[in-house]
N, CA, C and O atoms as a Tripos MOL2 file, in Angstrom:
@<TRIPOS>MOLECULE
protein
  316   315    79     0     0
PROTEIN
NO_CHARGES

@<TRIPOS>ATOM
      1 N          33.6790   28.5280  102.6440 N.3       1 UNK1
      2 CA         33.9580   29.3360  103.8130 C.3       1 UNK1
      3 C          34.3060   30.7550  103.3600 C.2       1 UNK1
      4 O          35.0360   30.9410  102.3860 O.2       1 UNK1
      5 N          33.7930   31.7270  104.0540 N.am      2 UNK2
      6 CA         34.1200   33.1160  103.7430 C.3       2 UNK2
      7 C          35.2270   33.6030  104.6610 C.2       2 UNK2
      8 O          35.3170   33.2030  105.8210 O.2       2 UNK2
      9 N          36.0570   34.4630  104.1270 N.am      3 UNK3
     10 CA         37.1630   35.0360  104.8850 C.3       3 UNK3
     11 C          37.1470   36.5460  104.7320 C.2       3 UNK3
     12 O          36.6480   37.0820  103.7420 O.2       3 UNK3
     13 N          37.6980   37.2160  105.7200 N.am      4 UNK4
     14 CA         37.9390   38.6550  105.6400 C.3       4 UNK4
     15 C          39.4440   38.7840  105.5070 C.2       4 UNK4
     16 O          40.1870   38.4180  106.4180 O.2       4 UNK4
     17 N          39.8960   39.3040  104.3710 N.am      5 UNK5
     18 CA         41.3330   39.3680  104.1090 C.3       5 UNK5
     19 C          41.6790   40.6000  103.2880 C.2       5 UNK5
     20 O          40.8040   41.3750  102.9020 O.2       5 UNK5
     21 N          42.9720   40.7670  103.0290 N.am      6 UNK6
     22 CA         43.4550   41.9180  102.2690 C.3       6 UNK6
     23 C          43.5600   41.5810  100.7910 C.2       6 UNK6
     24 O          43.9520   40.4740  100.4220 O.2       6 UNK6
     25 N          43.2070   42.5420   99.9510 N.am      7 UNK7
     26 CA         43.4150   42.4510   98.5090 C.3       7 UNK7
     27 C          44.3490   43.6000   98.1400 C.2       7 UNK7
     28 O          44.0940   44.7480   98.5050 O.2       7 UNK7
     29 N          45.4240   43.2980   97.4220 N.am      8 UNK8
     30 CA         46.4430   44.3070   97.1220 C.3       8 UNK8
     31 C          46.0780   45.1190   95.8870 C.2       8 UNK8
     32 O          45.6260   44.5820   94.8750 O.2       8 UNK8
     33 N          46.2870   46.4280   96.0000 N.am      9 UNK9
     34 CA         46.1090   47.3550   94.9000 C.3       9 UNK9
     35 C          47.2780   48.3240   94.9320 C.2       9 UNK9
     36 O          48.0750   48.3060   95.8700 O.2       9 UNK9
     37 N          47.3850   49.1520   93.9340 N.am     10 UNK10
     38 CA         48.4790   50.1090   93.8700 C.3      10 UNK10
     39 C          49.5740   49.6230   92.9490 C.2      10 UNK10
     40 O          49.5830   48.4670   92.5250 O.2      10 UNK10
     41 N          50.4960   50.5140   92.6440 N.am     11 UNK11
     42 CA         51.5750   50.1810   91.7280 C.3      11 UNK11
     43 C          52.7240   49.4890   92.4600 C.2      11 UNK11
     44 O          52.7220   49.3620   93.6840 O.2      11 UNK11
     45 N          53.6930   49.0530   91.6800 N.am     12 UNK12
     46 CA         54.8700   48.3840   92.2340 C.3      12 UNK12
     47 C          55.5790   49.3220   93.2120 C.2      12 UNK12
     48 O          55.8930   50.4620   92.8700 O.2      12 UNK12
     49 N          55.8240   48.8440   94.4100 N.am     13 UNK13
     50 CA         56.4900   49.6530   95.4220 C.3      13 UNK13
     51 C          55.5810   50.6350   96.1300 C.2      13 UNK13
     52 O          56.0450   51.3880   96.9870 O.2      13 UNK13
     53 N          54.2990   50.6500   95.7980 N.am     14 UNK14
     54 CA         53.3390   51.5710   96.4140 C.3      14 UNK14
     55 C          52.0410   50.8200   96.7250 C.2      14 UNK14
     56 O          51.0050   51.0880   96.1170 O.2      14 UNK14
     57 N          52.1000   49.8820   97.6700 N.am     15 UNK15
     58 CA         50.9210   49.0540   97.9220 C.3      15 UNK15
     59 C          49.8270   49.7840   98.6930 C.2      15 UNK15
     60 O          50.1060   50.6170   99.5550 O.2      15 UNK15
     61 N          48.6000   49.4620   98.3710 N.am     16 UNK16
     62 CA         47.4080   49.8630   99.1080 C.3      16 UNK16
     63 C          46.5620   48.6090   99.1860 C.2      16 UNK16
     64 O          46.5410   47.8220   98.2390 O.2      16 UNK16
     65 N          45.8800   48.4110  100.2670 N.am     17 UNK17
     66 CA         45.0940   47.2020  100.4300 C.3      17 UNK17
     67 C          43.6390   47.5370  100.7000 C.2      17 UNK17
     68 O          43.3360   48.5160  101.3820 O.2      17 UNK17
     69 N          42.7490   46.7310  100.1700 N.am     18 UNK18
     70 CA         41.3450   46.7870  100.5290 C.3      18 UNK18
     71 C          41.0800   45.6370  101.4750 C.2      18 UNK18
     72 O          41.5960   44.5350  101.2870 O.2      18 UNK18
     73 N          40.2820   45.8890  102.4810 N.am     19 UNK19
     74 CA         39.8550   44.8240  103.3850 C.3      19 UNK19
     75 C          38.5390   44.3190  102.8170 C.2      19 UNK19
     76 O          37.5540   45.0540  102.7570 O.2      19 UNK19
     77 N          38.5310   43.0530  102.3980 N.am     20 UNK20
     78 CA         37.3950   42.5220  101.6560 C.3      20 UNK20
     79 C          36.8990   41.2130  102.2750 C.2      20 UNK20
     80 O          37.6400   40.4910  102.9420 O.2      20 UNK20
     81 N          35.6180   40.9400  102.0270 N.am     21 UNK21
     82 CA         35.0130   39.6610  102.3760 C.3      21 UNK21
     83 C          34.9990   38.8480  101.0950 C.2      21 UNK21
     84 O          34.4970   39.3060  100.0680 O.2      21 UNK21
     85 N          35.5460   37.6470  101.1520 N.am     22 UNK22
     86 CA         35.7410   36.8610   99.9370 C.3      22 UNK22
     87 C          35.5710   35.3750  100.2420 C.2      22 UNK22
     88 O          35.7630   34.9400  101.3780 O.2      22 UNK22
     89 N          35.2110   34.6040   99.2220 N.am     23 UNK23
     90 CA         35.1960   33.1490   99.3500 C.3      23 UNK23
     91 C          36.6530   32.7100   99.4680 C.2      23 UNK23
     92 O          37.5110   33.2240   98.7500 O.2      23 UNK23
     93 N          36.9400   31.7810  100.3510 N.am     24 UNK24
     94 CA         38.3260   31.3920  100.6200 C.3      24 UNK24
     95 C          39.0140   30.7740   99.4110 C.2      24 UNK24
     96 O          40.2440   30.7200   99.3750 O.2      24 UNK24
     97 N          38.2640   30.3120   98.4280 N.am     25 UNK25
     98 CA         38.8620   29.6890   97.2430 C.3      25 UNK25
     99 C          39.2320   30.7040   96.1660 C.2      25 UNK25
    100 O          39.8750   30.3440   95.1800 O.2      25 UNK25
    101 N          38.8430   31.9540   96.3350 N.am     26 UNK26
    102 CA         39.1120   32.9890   95.3300 C.3      26 UNK26
    103 C          40.5780   33.4230   95.3730 C.2      26 UNK26
    104 O          41.2590   33.2540   96.3850 O.2      26 UNK26
    105 N          41.0480   33.9810   94.2660 N.am     27 UNK27
    106 CA         42.4130   34.5000   94.1970 C.3      27 UNK27
    107 C          42.5450   35.7270   95.0890 C.2      27 UNK27
    108 O          41.5510   36.3490   95.4630 O.2      27 UNK27
    109 N          43.7870   36.0640   95.4220 N.am     28 UNK28
    110 CA         44.0370   37.1820   96.3320 C.3      28 UNK28
    111 C          43.4100   38.4790   95.8410 C.2      28 UNK28
    112 O          42.7870   39.2010   96.6180 O.2      28 UNK28
    113 N          43.5710   38.7760   94.5650 N.am     29 UNK29
    114 CA         43.0530   40.0240   94.0170 C.3      29 UNK29
    115 C          41.8430   39.7880   93.1270 C.2      29 UNK29
    116 O          41.4860   40.6480   92.3210 O.2      29 UNK29
    117 N          41.2150   38.6370   93.2660 N.am     30 UNK30
    118 CA         40.0530   38.3140   92.4440 C.3      30 UNK30
    119 C          38.7990   39.0070   92.9380 C.2      30 UNK30
    120 O          38.8630   39.9370   93.7420 O.2      30 UNK30
    121 N          37.6570   38.5440   92.4520 N.am     31 UNK31
    122 CA         36.3900   39.1430   92.8450 C.3      31 UNK31
    123 C          36.0970   38.9280   94.3230 C.2      31 UNK31
    124 O          36.5120   37.9310   94.9160 O.2      31 UNK31
    125 N          35.3910   39.8600   94.8960 N.am     32 UNK32
    126 CA         35.0580   39.7590   96.3160 C.3      32 UNK32
    127 C          33.5820   40.0270   96.5220 C.2      32 UNK32
    128 O          32.9120   40.5730   95.6460 O.2      32 UNK32
    129 N          33.0770   39.6410   97.6810 N.am     33 UNK33
    130 CA         31.6680   39.8010   98.0090 C.3      33 UNK33
    131 C          31.3790   41.2490   98.4170 C.2      33 UNK33
    132 O          30.4330   41.8710   97.9340 O.2      33 UNK33
    133 N          32.2180   41.7680   99.3170 N.am     34 UNK34
    134 CA         31.9990   43.1350   99.8150 C.3      34 UNK34
    135 C          33.3120   43.7330  100.2900 C.2      34 UNK34
    136 O          34.1510   43.0430  100.8690 O.2      34 UNK34
    137 N          33.4790   45.0300  100.0390 N.am     35 UNK35
    138 CA         34.6360   45.7500  100.5550 C.3      35 UNK35
    139 C          34.2230   46.3920  101.8790 C.2      35 UNK35
    140 O          33.2320   47.1200  101.9330 O.2      35 UNK35
    141 N          34.9730   46.1270  102.9370 N.am     36 UNK36
    142 CA         34.6130   46.6450  104.2620 C.3      36 UNK36
    143 C          35.6280   47.6440  104.8090 C.2      36 UNK36
    144 O          35.4870   48.1120  105.9380 O.2      36 UNK36
    145 N          36.6460   47.9740  104.0210 N.am     37 UNK37
    146 CA         37.6010   48.9640  104.4890 C.3      37 UNK37
    147 C          38.8200   49.0250  103.6010 C.2      37 UNK37
    148 O          38.8880   48.3660  102.5640 O.2      37 UNK37
    149 N          39.7950   49.8350  104.0270 N.am     38 UNK38
    150 CA         41.0570   49.9140  103.3110 C.3      38 UNK38
    151 C          42.1800   50.2040  104.2830 C.2      38 UNK38
    152 O          41.9620   50.6360  105.4150 O.2      38 UNK38
    153 N          43.4140   49.9480  103.7990 N.am     39 UNK39
    154 CA         44.5990   50.0640  104.6320 C.3      39 UNK39
    155 C          45.7680   50.5160  103.7730 C.2      39 UNK39
    156 O          46.0470   49.9260  102.7300 O.2      39 UNK39
    157 N          46.4480   51.5660  104.2160 N.am     40 UNK40
    158 CA         47.6390   52.0680  103.5390 C.3      40 UNK40
    159 C          48.8230   51.8320  104.4740 C.2      40 UNK40
    160 O          49.0040   52.5800  105.4350 O.2      40 UNK40
    161 N          49.6370   50.8000  104.2070 N.am     41 UNK41
    162 CA         50.7350   50.4830  105.1220 C.3      41 UNK41
    163 C          51.8250   51.5480  105.1770 C.2      41 UNK41
    164 O          52.6010   51.5890  106.1320 O.2      41 UNK41
    165 N          51.8900   52.4080  104.1650 N.am     42 UNK42
    166 CA         52.9070   53.4600  104.1470 C.3      42 UNK42
    167 C          52.4540   54.6910  104.9220 C.2      42 UNK42
    168 O          53.2480   55.5990  105.1640 O.2      42 UNK42
    169 N          51.1940   54.7260  105.3080 N.am     43 UNK43
    170 CA         50.6230   55.8210  106.0980 C.3      43 UNK43
    171 C          50.8770   57.1770  105.4400 C.2      43 UNK43
    172 O          51.3260   58.1190  106.0930 O.2      43 UNK43
    173 N          50.5860   57.2670  104.1380 N.am     44 UNK44
    174 CA         50.8290   58.5050  103.3960 C.3      44 UNK44
    175 C          49.7370   59.5430  103.6010 C.2      44 UNK44
    176 O          49.9160   60.7010  103.2260 O.2      44 UNK44
    177 N          48.5970   59.1500  104.1950 N.am     45 UNK45
    178 CA         47.5210   60.1050  104.4730 C.3      45 UNK45
    179 C          47.1210   60.0060  105.9330 C.2      45 UNK45
    180 O          47.4880   59.0590  106.6290 O.2      45 UNK45
    181 N          46.3600   60.9990  106.3910 N.am     46 UNK46
    182 CA         45.8740   60.9590  107.7760 C.3      46 UNK46
    183 C          44.9260   59.7820  107.9820 C.2      46 UNK46
    184 O          44.8880   59.1810  109.0560 O.2      46 UNK46
    185 N          44.1700   59.4670  106.9470 N.am     47 UNK47
    186 CA         43.1520   58.4210  107.0240 C.3      47 UNK47
    187 C          43.7030   57.1150  106.4330 C.2      47 UNK47
    188 O          43.1500   56.5950  105.4640 O.2      47 UNK47
    189 N          44.7870   56.5850  107.0110 N.am     48 UNK48
    190 CA         45.4730   55.4300  106.4320 C.3      48 UNK48
    191 C          44.7950   54.1000  106.7400 C.2      48 UNK48
    192 O          45.1190   53.0960  106.1070 O.2      48 UNK48
    193 N          43.8690   54.0620  107.6880 N.am     49 UNK49
    194 CA         43.1360   52.8410  108.0110 C.3      49 UNK49
    195 C          41.6750   53.1910  108.2410 C.2      49 UNK49
    196 O          41.3500   54.0390  109.0720 O.2      49 UNK49
    197 N          40.8110   52.5390  107.5060 N.am     50 UNK50
    198 CA         39.3860   52.7570  107.6820 C.3      50 UNK50
    199 C          38.6900   51.4030  107.5950 C.2      50 UNK50
    200 O          38.8760   50.6530  106.6360 O.2      50 UNK50
    201 N          37.8800   51.1030  108.6210 N.am     51 UNK51
    202 CA         37.1610   49.8280  108.6740 C.3      51 UNK51
    203 C          35.7090   50.1080  109.0300 C.2      51 UNK51
    204 O          35.4350   50.8180  109.9980 O.2      51 UNK51
    205 N          34.7840   49.5640  108.2650 N.am     52 UNK52
    206 CA         33.3570   49.6720  108.5580 C.3      52 UNK52
    207 C          33.0150   48.5880  109.5880 C.2      52 UNK52
    208 O          32.6860   47.4580  109.2290 O.2      52 UNK52
    209 N          33.1000   48.9520  110.8640 N.am     53 UNK53
    210 CA         32.9460   47.9730  111.9440 C.3      53 UNK53
    211 C          31.5610   47.3230  111.9590 C.2      53 UNK53
    212 O          31.4290   46.1630  112.3500 O.2      53 UNK53
    213 N          30.5440   48.0500  111.5430 N.am     54 UNK54
    214 CA         29.1920   47.4860  111.4960 C.3      54 UNK54
    215 C          29.1380   46.2880  110.5450 C.2      54 UNK54
    216 O          28.5830   45.2420  110.8820 O.2      54 UNK54
    217 N          29.7170   46.4500  109.3640 N.am     55 UNK55
    218 CA         29.7230   45.3630  108.3760 C.3      55 UNK55
    219 C          30.6660   44.2340  108.7960 C.2      55 UNK55
    220 O          30.3630   43.0610  108.5770 O.2      55 UNK55
    221 N          31.8030   44.5800  109.3970 N.am     56 UNK56
    222 CA         32.7300   43.5440  109.8730 C.3      56 UNK56
    223 C          32.0490   42.6950  110.9390 C.2      56 UNK56
    224 O          32.1450   41.4680  110.9090 O.2      56 UNK56
    225 N          31.3640   43.3380  111.8790 N.am     57 UNK57
    226 CA         30.6640   42.5800  112.9230 C.3      57 UNK57
    227 C          29.5700   41.7010  112.3360 C.2      57 UNK57
    228 O          29.3400   40.5940  112.8230 O.2      57 UNK57
    229 N          28.8890   42.1800  111.2920 N.am     58 UNK58
    230 CA         27.8810   41.3550  110.6280 C.3      58 UNK58
    231 C          28.5270   40.1020  110.0500 C.2      58 UNK58
    232 O          28.0520   38.9900  110.2800 O.2      58 UNK58
    233 N          29.6160   40.2830  109.2960 N.am     59 UNK59
    234 CA         30.2580   39.1400  108.6540 C.3      59 UNK59
    235 C          30.8620   38.1800  109.6740 C.2      59 UNK59
    236 O          30.8350   36.9670  109.4680 O.2      59 UNK59
    237 N          31.4010   38.7010  110.7600 N.am     60 UNK60
    238 CA         31.9050   37.8150  111.8110 C.3      60 UNK60
    239 C          30.7570   37.0320  112.4360 C.2      60 UNK60
    240 O          30.9280   35.8730  112.8150 O.2      60 UNK60
    241 N          29.5910   37.6600  112.5430 N.am     61 UNK61
    242 CA         28.4200   37.0080  113.1090 C.3      61 UNK61
    243 C          27.8740   35.8840  112.2520 C.2      61 UNK61
    244 O          27.2770   34.9420  112.7730 O.2      61 UNK61
    245 N          28.0700   35.9690  110.9430 N.am     62 UNK62
    246 CA         27.5790   34.9100  110.0650 C.3      62 UNK62
    247 C          28.6600   33.8880  109.7340 C.2      62 UNK62
    248 O          28.4450   33.0140  108.8940 O.2      62 UNK62
    249 N          29.8250   33.9880  110.3850 N.am     63 UNK63
    250 CA         30.8290   32.9340  110.2790 C.3      63 UNK63
    251 C          32.0590   33.2330  109.4590 C.2      63 UNK63
    252 O          32.8640   32.3260  109.2430 O.2      63 UNK63
    253 N          32.2550   34.4520  108.9880 N.am     64 UNK64
    254 CA         33.4690   34.7740  108.2320 C.3      64 UNK64
    255 C          34.6730   34.7600  109.1700 C.2      64 UNK64
    256 O          34.5840   35.2050  110.3140 O.2      64 UNK64
    257 N          35.7940   34.2470  108.6790 N.am     65 UNK65
    258 CA         37.0070   34.1500  109.4700 C.3      65 UNK65
    259 C          38.0260   35.1860  108.9950 C.2      65 UNK65
    260 O          38.4120   35.1630  107.8270 O.2      65 UNK65
    261 N          38.4730   36.0970  109.8730 N.am     66 UNK66
    262 CA         39.4920   37.0640  109.4630 C.3      66 UNK66
    263 C          40.8860   36.4370  109.4800 C.2      66 UNK66
    264 O          41.1630   35.5360  110.2720 O.2      66 UNK66
    265 N          41.7570   36.9230  108.6000 N.am     67 UNK67
    266 CA         43.1480   36.4910  108.6350 C.3      67 UNK67
    267 C          43.8290   37.1540  109.8330 C.2      67 UNK67
    268 O          43.2660   38.0600  110.4470 O.2      67 UNK67
    269 N          45.0340   36.7040  110.1620 N.am     68 UNK68
    270 CA         45.7440   37.2590  111.3150 C.3      68 UNK68
    271 C          46.0050   38.7570  111.1510 C.2      68 UNK68
    272 O          45.8390   39.5220  112.1000 O.2      68 UNK68
    273 N          46.4070   39.1730  109.9660 N.am     69 UNK69
    274 CA         46.6770   40.5880  109.7120 C.3      69 UNK69
    275 C          45.4080   41.4180  109.8590 C.2      69 UNK69
    276 O          45.4330   42.5000  110.4460 O.2      69 UNK69
    277 N          44.3070   40.9160  109.3300 N.am     70 UNK70
    278 CA         43.0460   41.6500  109.4140 C.3      70 UNK70
    279 C          42.5620   41.7090  110.8660 C.2      70 UNK70
    280 O          41.9750   42.7130  111.2700 O.2      70 UNK70
    281 N          42.7920   40.6700  111.6470 N.am     71 UNK71
    282 CA         42.4380   40.7120  113.0700 C.3      71 UNK71
    283 C          43.1390   41.8720  113.7600 C.2      71 UNK71
    284 O          42.5230   42.6050  114.5340 O.2      71 UNK71
    285 N          44.4380   42.0400  113.4790 N.am     72 UNK72
    286 CA         45.2030   43.1240  114.0710 C.3      72 UNK72
    287 C          44.6840   44.4860  113.6290 C.2      72 UNK72
    288 O          44.6000   45.4130  114.4350 O.2      72 UNK72
    289 N          44.3350   44.6100  112.3520 N.am     73 UNK73
    290 CA         43.8280   45.8750  111.8420 C.3      73 UNK73
    291 C          42.4610   46.2160  112.4450 C.2      73 UNK73
    292 O          42.1900   47.3740  112.7630 O.2      73 UNK73
    293 N          41.6070   45.2080  112.6000 N.am     74 UNK74
    294 CA         40.2980   45.4310  113.2110 C.3      74 UNK74
    295 C          40.4640   45.8930  114.6560 C.2      74 UNK74
    296 O          39.7810   46.8140  115.1030 O.2      74 UNK74
    297 N          41.3630   45.2550  115.3710 N.am     75 UNK75
    298 CA         41.6270   45.6320  116.7680 C.3      75 UNK75
    299 C          42.1410   47.0680  116.8280 C.2      75 UNK75
    300 O          41.7310   47.8400  117.6960 O.2      75 UNK75
    301 N          43.0330   47.4280  115.9150 N.am     76 UNK76
    302 CA         43.6070   48.7730  115.8890 C.3      76 UNK76
    303 C          42.5530   49.8150  115.5280 C.2      76 UNK76
    304 O          42.5590   50.9180  116.0730 O.2      76 UNK76
    305 N          41.6430   49.4690  114.6080 N.am     77 UNK77
    306 CA         40.6200   50.4140  114.1890 C.3      77 UNK77
    307 C          39.5610   50.6300  115.2640 C.2      77 UNK77
    308 O          38.9830   51.7140  115.3540 O.2      77 UNK77
    309 N          39.3010   49.6170  116.0740 N.am     78 UNK78
    310 CA         38.2700   49.7460  117.0920 C.3      78 UNK78
    311 C          38.7840   50.4130  118.3570 C.2      78 UNK78
    312 O          37.9900   50.7960  119.2170 O.2      78 UNK78
    313 N          40.0870   50.5570  118.4840 N.am     79 UNK79
    314 CA         40.6780   51.1720  119.6930 C.3      79 UNK79
    315 C          40.5960   52.6780  119.6450 C.2      79 UNK79
    316 O          41.0420   53.3510  120.5740 O.2      79 UNK79
@<TRIPOS>BOND
     1     1     2 1
     2     2     3 1
     3     3     4 2
     4     3     5 am
     5     5     6 1
     6     6     7 1
     7     7     8 2
     8     7     9 am
     9     9    10 1
    10    10    11 1
    11    11    12 2
    12    11    13 am
    13    13    14 1
    14    14    15 1
    15    15    16 2
    16    15    17 am
    17    17    18 1
    18    18    19 1
    19    19    20 2
    20    19    21 am
    21    21    22 1
    22    22    23 1
    23    23    24 2
    24    23    25 am
    25    25    26 1
    26    26    27 1
    27    27    28 2
    28    27    29 am
    29    29    30 1
    30    30    31 1
    31    31    32 2
    32    31    33 am
    33    33    34 1
    34    34    35 1
    35    35    36 2
    36    35    37 am
    37    37    38 1
    38    38    39 1
    39    39    40 2
    40    39    41 am
    41    41    42 1
    42    42    43 1
    43    43    44 2
    44    43    45 am
    45    45    46 1
    46    46    47 1
    47    47    48 2
    48    47    49 am
    49    49    50 1
    50    50    51 1
    51    51    52 2
    52    51    53 am
    53    53    54 1
    54    54    55 1
    55    55    56 2
    56    55    57 am
    57    57    58 1
    58    58    59 1
    59    59    60 2
    60    59    61 am
    61    61    62 1
    62    62    63 1
    63    63    64 2
    64    63    65 am
    65    65    66 1
    66    66    67 1
    67    67    68 2
    68    67    69 am
    69    69    70 1
    70    70    71 1
    71    71    72 2
    72    71    73 am
    73    73    74 1
    74    74    75 1
    75    75    76 2
    76    75    77 am
    77    77    78 1
    78    78    79 1
    79    79    80 2
    80    79    81 am
    81    81    82 1
    82    82    83 1
    83    83    84 2
    84    83    85 am
    85    85    86 1
    86    86    87 1
    87    87    88 2
    88    87    89 am
    89    89    90 1
    90    90    91 1
    91    91    92 2
    92    91    93 am
    93    93    94 1
    94    94    95 1
    95    95    96 2
    96    95    97 am
    97    97    98 1
    98    98    99 1
    99    99   100 2
   100    99   101 am
   101   101   102 1
   102   102   103 1
   103   103   104 2
   104   103   105 am
   105   105   106 1
   106   106   107 1
   107   107   108 2
   108   107   109 am
   109   109   110 1
   110   110   111 1
   111   111   112 2
   112   111   113 am
   113   113   114 1
   114   114   115 1
   115   115   116 2
   116   115   117 am
   117   117   118 1
   118   118   119 1
   119   119   120 2
   120   119   121 am
   121   121   122 1
   122   122   123 1
   123   123   124 2
   124   123   125 am
   125   125   126 1
   126   126   127 1
   127   127   128 2
   128   127   129 am
   129   129   130 1
   130   130   131 1
   131   131   132 2
   132   131   133 am
   133   133   134 1
   134   134   135 1
   135   135   136 2
   136   135   137 am
   137   137   138 1
   138   138   139 1
   139   139   140 2
   140   139   141 am
   141   141   142 1
   142   142   143 1
   143   143   144 2
   144   143   145 am
   145   145   146 1
   146   146   147 1
   147   147   148 2
   148   147   149 am
   149   149   150 1
   150   150   151 1
   151   151   152 2
   152   151   153 am
   153   153   154 1
   154   154   155 1
   155   155   156 2
   156   155   157 am
   157   157   158 1
   158   158   159 1
   159   159   160 2
   160   159   161 am
   161   161   162 1
   162   162   163 1
   163   163   164 2
   164   163   165 am
   165   165   166 1
   166   166   167 1
   167   167   168 2
   168   167   169 am
   169   169   170 1
   170   170   171 1
   171   171   172 2
   172   171   173 am
   173   173   174 1
   174   174   175 1
   175   175   176 2
   176   175   177 am
   177   177   178 1
   178   178   179 1
   179   179   180 2
   180   179   181 am
   181   181   182 1
   182   182   183 1
   183   183   184 2
   184   183   185 am
   185   185   186 1
   186   186   187 1
   187   187   188 2
   188   187   189 am
   189   189   190 1
   190   190   191 1
   191   191   192 2
   192   191   193 am
   193   193   194 1
   194   194   195 1
   195   195   196 2
   196   195   197 am
   197   197   198 1
   198   198   199 1
   199   199   200 2
   200   199   201 am
   201   201   202 1
   202   202   203 1
   203   203   204 2
   204   203   205 am
   205   205   206 1
   206   206   207 1
   207   207   208 2
   208   207   209 am
   209   209   210 1
   210   210   211 1
   211   211   212 2
   212   211   213 am
   213   213   214 1
   214   214   215 1
   215   215   216 2
   216   215   217 am
   217   217   218 1
   218   218   219 1
   219   219   220 2
   220   219   221 am
   221   221   222 1
   222   222   223 1
   223   223   224 2
   224   223   225 am
   225   225   226 1
   226   226   227 1
   227   227   228 2
   228   227   229 am
   229   229   230 1
   230   230   231 1
   231   231   232 2
   232   231   233 am
   233   233   234 1
   234   234   235 1
   235   235   236 2
   236   235   237 am
   237   237   238 1
   238   238   239 1
   239   239   240 2
   240   239   241 am
   241   241   242 1
   242   242   243 1
   243   243   244 2
   244   243   245 am
   245   245   246 1
   246   246   247 1
   247   247   248 2
   248   247   249 am
   249   249   250 1
   250   250   251 1
   251   251   252 2
   252   251   253 am
   253   253   254 1
   254   254   255 1
   255   255   256 2
   256   255   257 am
   257   257   258 1
   258   258   259 1
   259   259   260 2
   260   259   261 am
   261   261   262 1
   262   262   263 1
   263   263   264 2
   264   263   265 am
   265   265   266 1
   266   266   267 1
   267   267   268 2
   268   267   269 am
   269   269   270 1
   270   270   271 1
   271   271   272 2
   272   271   273 am
   273   273   274 1
   274   274   275 1
   275   275   276 2
   276   275   277 am
   277   277   278 1
   278   278   279 1
   279   279   280 2
   280   279   281 am
   281   281   282 1
   282   282   283 1
   283   283   284 2
   284   283   285 am
   285   285   286 1
   286   286   287 1
   287   287   288 2
   288   287   289 am
   289   289   290 1
   290   290   291 1
   291   291   292 2
   292   291   293 am
   293   293   294 1
   294   294   295 1
   295   295   296 2
   296   295   297 am
   297   297   298 1
   298   298   299 1
   299   299   300 2
   300   299   301 am
   301   301   302 1
   302   302   303 1
   303   303   304 2
   304   303   305 am
   305   305   306 1
   306   306   307 1
   307   307   308 2
   308   307   309 am
   309   309   310 1
   310   310   311 1
   311   311   312 2
   312   311   313 am
   313   313   314 1
   314   314   315 1
   315   315   316 2
@<TRIPOS>SUBSTRUCTURE
     1 UNK1         2 RESIDUE 1 A UNK
     2 UNK2         6 RESIDUE 1 A UNK
     3 UNK3        10 RESIDUE 1 A UNK
     4 UNK4        14 RESIDUE 1 A UNK
     5 UNK5        18 RESIDUE 1 A UNK
     6 UNK6        22 RESIDUE 1 A UNK
     7 UNK7        26 RESIDUE 1 A UNK
     8 UNK8        30 RESIDUE 1 A UNK
     9 UNK9        34 RESIDUE 1 A UNK
    10 UNK10       38 RESIDUE 1 A UNK
    11 UNK11       42 RESIDUE 1 A UNK
    12 UNK12       46 RESIDUE 1 A UNK
    13 UNK13       50 RESIDUE 1 A UNK
    14 UNK14       54 RESIDUE 1 A UNK
    15 UNK15       58 RESIDUE 1 A UNK
    16 UNK16       62 RESIDUE 1 A UNK
    17 UNK17       66 RESIDUE 1 A UNK
    18 UNK18       70 RESIDUE 1 A UNK
    19 UNK19       74 RESIDUE 1 A UNK
    20 UNK20       78 RESIDUE 1 A UNK
    21 UNK21       82 RESIDUE 1 A UNK
    22 UNK22       86 RESIDUE 1 A UNK
    23 UNK23       90 RESIDUE 1 A UNK
    24 UNK24       94 RESIDUE 1 A UNK
    25 UNK25       98 RESIDUE 1 A UNK
    26 UNK26      102 RESIDUE 1 A UNK
    27 UNK27      106 RESIDUE 1 A UNK
    28 UNK28      110 RESIDUE 1 A UNK
    29 UNK29      114 RESIDUE 1 A UNK
    30 UNK30      118 RESIDUE 1 A UNK
    31 UNK31      122 RESIDUE 1 A UNK
    32 UNK32      126 RESIDUE 1 A UNK
    33 UNK33      130 RESIDUE 1 A UNK
    34 UNK34      134 RESIDUE 1 A UNK
    35 UNK35      138 RESIDUE 1 A UNK
    36 UNK36      142 RESIDUE 1 A UNK
    37 UNK37      146 RESIDUE 1 A UNK
    38 UNK38      150 RESIDUE 1 A UNK
    39 UNK39      154 RESIDUE 1 A UNK
    40 UNK40      158 RESIDUE 1 A UNK
    41 UNK41      162 RESIDUE 1 A UNK
    42 UNK42      166 RESIDUE 1 A UNK
    43 UNK43      170 RESIDUE 1 A UNK
    44 UNK44      174 RESIDUE 1 A UNK
    45 UNK45      178 RESIDUE 1 A UNK
    46 UNK46      182 RESIDUE 1 A UNK
    47 UNK47      186 RESIDUE 1 A UNK
    48 UNK48      190 RESIDUE 1 A UNK
    49 UNK49      194 RESIDUE 1 A UNK
    50 UNK50      198 RESIDUE 1 A UNK
    51 UNK51      202 RESIDUE 1 A UNK
    52 UNK52      206 RESIDUE 1 A UNK
    53 UNK53      210 RESIDUE 1 A UNK
    54 UNK54      214 RESIDUE 1 A UNK
    55 UNK55      218 RESIDUE 1 A UNK
    56 UNK56      222 RESIDUE 1 A UNK
    57 UNK57      226 RESIDUE 1 A UNK
    58 UNK58      230 RESIDUE 1 A UNK
    59 UNK59      234 RESIDUE 1 A UNK
    60 UNK60      238 RESIDUE 1 A UNK
    61 UNK61      242 RESIDUE 1 A UNK
    62 UNK62      246 RESIDUE 1 A UNK
    63 UNK63      250 RESIDUE 1 A UNK
    64 UNK64      254 RESIDUE 1 A UNK
    65 UNK65      258 RESIDUE 1 A UNK
    66 UNK66      262 RESIDUE 1 A UNK
    67 UNK67      266 RESIDUE 1 A UNK
    68 UNK68      270 RESIDUE 1 A UNK
    69 UNK69      274 RESIDUE 1 A UNK
    70 UNK70      278 RESIDUE 1 A UNK
    71 UNK71      282 RESIDUE 1 A UNK
    72 UNK72      286 RESIDUE 1 A UNK
    73 UNK73      290 RESIDUE 1 A UNK
    74 UNK74      294 RESIDUE 1 A UNK
    75 UNK75      298 RESIDUE 1 A UNK
    76 UNK76      302 RESIDUE 1 A UNK
    77 UNK77      306 RESIDUE 1 A UNK
    78 UNK78      310 RESIDUE 1 A UNK
    79 UNK79      314 RESIDUE 1 A UNK
């Protein structure tokens, strides 16, 4: 099963996340199929959330399941 979830990057105390499509059995920060966006929870830049909605809609169409957090981010990005 494929999932759309967050992969953590950044140093200790300074998290940045990539929104990635990954096999559900893979590790949190392991290899991924495709990167579809990024998220900065600290909002240190104007562009703190970016989601490629075209690719997200494709992956949702072929059966990928987003996590709860990613669902919220997708909703926020499309608004």
